[in-house]
C-alpha positions as CSV (number, residue, x, y, z in Angstrom):
1,R,5.9,30.2,10.7
2,G,3.0,31.4,7.9
3,I,1.3,33.2,5.7
4,E,-2.6,33.2,5.9
5,Q,-4.5,35.0,2.9
6,Q,-8.1,35.5,2.4
7,G,-9.3,36.7,-1.1
8,D,-12.5,38.3,-3.2
9,D,-13.2,35.3,-4.9
10,D,-13.8,31.4,-4.5
11,M,-10.9,29.5,-6.1
12,R,-11.4,26.5,-8.3
13,I,-8.9,24.0,-8.5
14,G,-8.8,23.9,-12.3
15,Q,-7.7,28.0,-11.3
16,A,-5.2,26.6,-8.8
17,C,-3.3,24.3,-10.7
18,Q,-3.1,27.1,-13.6
19,V,-1.3,28.9,-11.1
20,I,0.7,26.4,-10.1
21,A,1.9,25.1,-13.1
22,Q,2.6,28.3,-14.6
23,G,4.8,29.4,-11.4
24,R,6.6,26.1,-11.0
25,G,10.1,27.0,-12.8
26,D,12.1,23.9,-13.1
27,R,10.5,21.7,-10.7
28,V,8.3,18.3,-11.1
29,I,4.5,18.1,-10.3
30,V,3.5,15.1,-8.4
31,A,-0.8,15.4,-8.4
32,T,-3.2,13.3,-7.9
33,M,-6.6,12.4,-9.0
34,G,-8.6,15.7,-8.8
35,A,-5.5,17.9,-10.4
36,M,-4.3,14.8,-12.7
37,F,-7.6,16.0,-14.5
38,A,-7.6,19.6,-14.1
39,L,-3.9,19.6,-15.6
40,D,-5.2,17.8,-18.1
41,A,-7.6,20.1,-19.2
42,L,-4.9,22.8,-19.0
43,G,-2.8,20.9,-21.2
44,I,0.0,20.8,-18.5
45,A,1.6,17.2,-19.6
46,E,5.3,17.8,-19.3
47,R,7.4,17.1,-16.4
48,R,4.3,15.9,-14.3
49,L,3.7,12.5,-12.7
50,S,0.3,11.1,-11.4
51,S,-0.1,9.2,-8.0
52,V,-3.3,7.4,-9.5
53,P,-3.9,4.5,-8.4
54,L,-1.6,5.2,-5.1
55,M,-3.9,7.4,-2.8
56,G,-2.2,8.9,-0.4
57,G,0.9,8.2,-1.7
58,A,1.5,11.7,-3.7
59,A,3.6,13.1,-1.2
60,S,6.1,10.4,-0.5
61,L,6.7,9.8,-4.5
62,A,7.7,13.5,-4.4
63,L,10.0,12.8,-1.7
64,G,11.3,10.4,-3.3
65,L,11.8,12.2,-6.6
66,S,13.6,15.2,-4.4
67,L,16.4,13.1,-2.7
68,A,16.9,11.8,-6.5
69,R,17.6,14.9,-8.0
70,P,17.8,17.7,-4.9
71,D,18.8,20.5,-7.8
72,I,15.4,20.3,-9.5
73,G,12.7,19.9,-6.8
74,T,8.9,19.0,-6.8
75,I,5.8,20.6,-6.3
76,V,2.9,18.1,-5.0
77,I,-0.7,18.9,-5.6
78,D,-2.3,17.1,-3.2
79,G,-6.2,16.2,-2.3
80,D,-7.7,16.6,1.2
81,A,-8.8,13.4,1.1
82,S,-5.8,11.7,-0.4
83,L,-3.7,13.6,2.4
84,L,-6.1,12.3,5.4
85,M,-5.3,8.6,4.3
86,Q,-1.8,8.9,4.5
87,L,-0.8,11.5,7.0
88,G,2.8,9.4,8.0
89,G,4.1,10.7,4.8
90,L,4.4,14.2,6.2
91,V,6.9,12.9,8.9
92,S,8.7,11.2,6.3
93,V,9.1,14.5,4.3
94,A,10.0,16.5,7.2
95,D,12.7,13.9,8.8
96,N,14.5,14.1,5.3
97,R,14.3,18.2,4.4
98,P,14.2,18.2,1.0
99,R,14.9,21.9,0.3
100,R,13.0,22.1,-3.0
101,F,9.7,20.5,-1.8
102,L,6.6,22.8,-1.8
103,H,3.6,20.4,-1.1
104,F,0.0,21.9,-1.8
105,V,-3.0,20.3,-0.6
106,V,-6.5,21.2,-2.3
107,H,-9.4,21.6,0.6
108,N,-12.8,21.3,-1.0
109,G,-13.8,18.9,1.5
110,T,-14.6,16.1,-0.7
111,Q,-13.5,13.3,-2.0
112,F,-14.3,12.8,-6.2
113,T,-15.0,16.3,-6.5
114,G,-16.7,16.7,-9.6
115,A,-17.9,13.4,-10.0
116,S,-19.7,11.4,-6.9
117,N,-18.5,14.3,-4.6
118,L,-18.1,12.3,-1.0
119,A,-17.3,14.0,2.0
120,V,-14.2,13.9,3.0
121,P,-13.8,13.2,7.2
122,G,-13.6,16.5,9.6
123,G,-14.8,18.8,5.9
124,Q,-13.7,22.3,6.3
125,E,-12.1,22.3,9.4
126,V,-9.7,19.8,9.0
127,D,-6.5,22.1,9.9
128,F,-3.5,20.8,7.2
129,C,-1.1,23.4,7.9
130,A,-1.0,22.7,11.7
131,M,-1.1,19.2,10.7
132,A,2.2,19.7,8.5
133,R,3.7,22.1,11.4
134,A,3.2,19.5,14.2
135,A,5.4,16.9,11.6
136,G,7.9,19.5,11.1
137,Y,7.7,21.5,7.9
138,R,9.3,24.3,8.1
139,S,6.7,26.7,7.1
140,A,2.6,26.6,6.1
141,H,0.5,28.8,4.7
142,R,-2.9,28.9,3.8
143,F,-4.4,30.2,0.7
144,D,-8.4,31.0,-0.4
145,S,-8.1,33.3,-3.7
146,A,-6.4,32.3,-6.9
147,D,-5.4,36.1,-7.2
148,T,-3.4,35.6,-4.1
149,L,-1.5,32.8,-4.6
150,T,-0.1,34.3,-7.7
151,K,1.3,36.8,-6.2
152,A,2.7,34.6,-3.6
153,M,4.4,31.7,-6.1
154,P,7.8,33.6,-6.4
155,S,8.0,34.0,-2.7
156,L,6.8,30.1,-2.3
157,L,9.3,28.8,-4.5
158,D,12.1,30.6,-3.1
159,E,11.7,29.0,0.4
160,E,13.9,27.1,1.8
161,G,11.3,23.8,2.7
162,P,9.6,21.6,2.8
163,T,7.0,23.9,2.4
164,F,3.2,23.3,2.7
165,V,0.3,25.0,1.3
166,T,-3.4,24.7,2.0
167,L,-5.3,26.0,-1.1
168,V,-8.7,26.2,0.5
169,V,-11.4,25.7,-2.8
170,S,-14.6,25.4,-3.5
171,P,-15.9,21.9,-5.1
172,E,-16.8,21.2,-8.2
173,G,-20.6,20.6,-8.6
174,S,-21.1,16.7,-8.3
175,Q,-22.2,15.4,-12.2
176,F,-23.4,11.7,-10.3
177,G,-26.1,10.8,-8.6
178,A,-28.9,8.0,-7.8
179,E,-30.2,8.3,-11.4
180,R,-27.2,9.0,-12.6
181,P,-24.4,6.5,-11.3
182,Q,-20.7,7.1,-12.2
183,P,-19.2,4.9,-15.0
184,E,-16.0,3.0,-14.3
185,M,-12.7,3.9,-15.1
186,P,-10.9,3.1,-18.0
187,D,-8.1,1.0,-17.4
188,R,-5.5,3.8,-19.0
189,Q,-6.3,5.9,-16.1
190,F,-4.4,3.5,-13.5
191,A,-1.3,2.6,-16.2
192,R,-0.4,6.6,-16.8
193,M,1.8,6.4,-13.9
194,G,3.7,4.0,-15.1
195,I,4.3,5.6,-18.2
196,E,4.5,9.0,-16.8
197,A,7.2,7.7,-14.9
198,E,9.0,6.5,-18.2
199,H,8.8,10.0,-19.4
200,L,9.8,11.8,-16.6
201,A,13.0,9.6,-16.3
202,G,14.0,10.1,-20.0
203,W,13.5,13.9,-19.1
204,Y,15.6,13.6,-15.9
205,A,18.4,11.7,-17.7
206,T,18.6,14.5,-20.4
207,S,18.7,17.1,-17.5
208,A,21.2,15.8,-16.0
209,G,23.6,15.2,-19.2
210,E,22.6,18.8,-19.9
211,A,23.7,20.5,-16.3
212,L,27.7,18.6,-17.1
213,Q,27.7,20.4,-20.3
């Protein structure tokens, strides 16, 4: 089961993340690096967990959160390169059947988009929806414009998960090359997952207390 929507305009990662963040309701967002930076640029700081440096582990992190707090649920904003590193995570998610689990993959065919723009194996030809269905996700959908994604968000959130969504996104232009090497990532980018996890734990505890009142 699934929906394949095509729009008139190419979608960018910032647009996709804005639509998701604005329409997520009470769900927690788990994001890989590209989405992490996009959410930073949008000023979205609450109820999120970055999976950096656990490349490929976003779905597994979100699964653990969903099993711990099924009443809240999660949204994964994965990357195509990241997901290819740990495709087995799809089976783990499907096997556990988290009902409030919405898994997006940003499919732009590049790794470190906007920086070195390394090509992802398979490029845009990889059918992630087919992989998710084969793994056992209840449904899978594909969108290539922010407008159609915006219209679909309420129904995607209402679906019984796990639900998978491929977002066909245009890659950002590369900033680096032979004459302008990419600088090393600052240490804080690899420490933020722990910091965000602490903040998220506090929010979970607060929300649990409010639910009991």
